[in-house]
N, C-alpha and C positions, 0 to 999 in steps of 0.2 A: 779499794772499794769504789763503788759508783755513788755519786751524789747528785741531787737535783740541781739543775742549772739555775733555778729560781731561788737559790740560797740568798739571804737568810729567811725569806718568807716561807720557803718549803725546806724542811730539814730531813727529807726522806733520803736514806742511804741504803745501799744493797751491797752485799759482799760479792766479790768476784769469785765465781765457782769454776774450778778446774777439775773436770771429770777425768779419771785415768783409764776408763774403759773396763773396769773389773766389777763383777757382781759382788754384793755384800756377802761375806762368808757366814754371817750370823743370821740374817733374816731371809736371804736369797731373793729379796724383792727389790731392794734398793741398789744404787750404784755407789761405788766408793769415790769420794771427792777429796781433793787436797785442800786443806784448810790451814790457817795460821792462828797461833795463839796471840794474846795481847803483846807478847814479847817477840813476835815475829818468828817463832819456831814452827816448822812445818809438821803437821800430823795428818792422819788420814781417818776419815769417818764416813758413815753411811749418810746419804742424802735424805733419808727418812727420819732423821733425828727430829723430835724426841721419841718417836715410836720405836726406833731401833737405836740403841746406845753404843753400837760398835765403834771403837776407836783403836788406832795403832800408831805408834811412832814410826814404825817401819812400813815401807810401801808394799801392800799386798800385790801379788802378781797374777792371781786368778787360777792357780793350780793348787791341788791338794798334795800333802806329803805322802810319798809312797809307803812310808813306814806306819804312820799313825792316823792319817786322814785329816789332820789339822791343816790350815791354810799355810802356804809358803809366802815368805816376804823377802824383799830385797833389802839387805842390810849393808850399811857402809862399814868398811873395814879400814884398819890403819894402812897408810901408804896410798890412800886415795882411791882404792878399788871398791868393788861391791861384791857381795856374795849372796846367793839364794840359800836361805835357811828355813827350817820349820819354825813356826811360831811357838811350838811346844818345846823346841830346843833339842829334839831327838835326831835331826837330820841336817846335813850340810852338803851343798853341791860345790863344784870348783869355783874359785874366785873369778870374777869378771873384771877385766881391766877398765 
């Protein structure tokens, strides 16, 4: 996070925002940003929060599932690789190393 250089007189802080370049699949107005929980676990959410409450543990990739139309996500798989899967669980692409 960023903090004011005038601490302790000024206690303003601001989170570091990392945009991933993907439109929000829920509201279609915001952008998906990478955020961290209090325990430092990464999740993805809409930058329009609290107006849009979209969140995902898996990274959205900006494409829709060819089977059902839900958004596709990049999911970590055992062995250190990644795989593109449907957020609905109906579709999987080949593993990415």
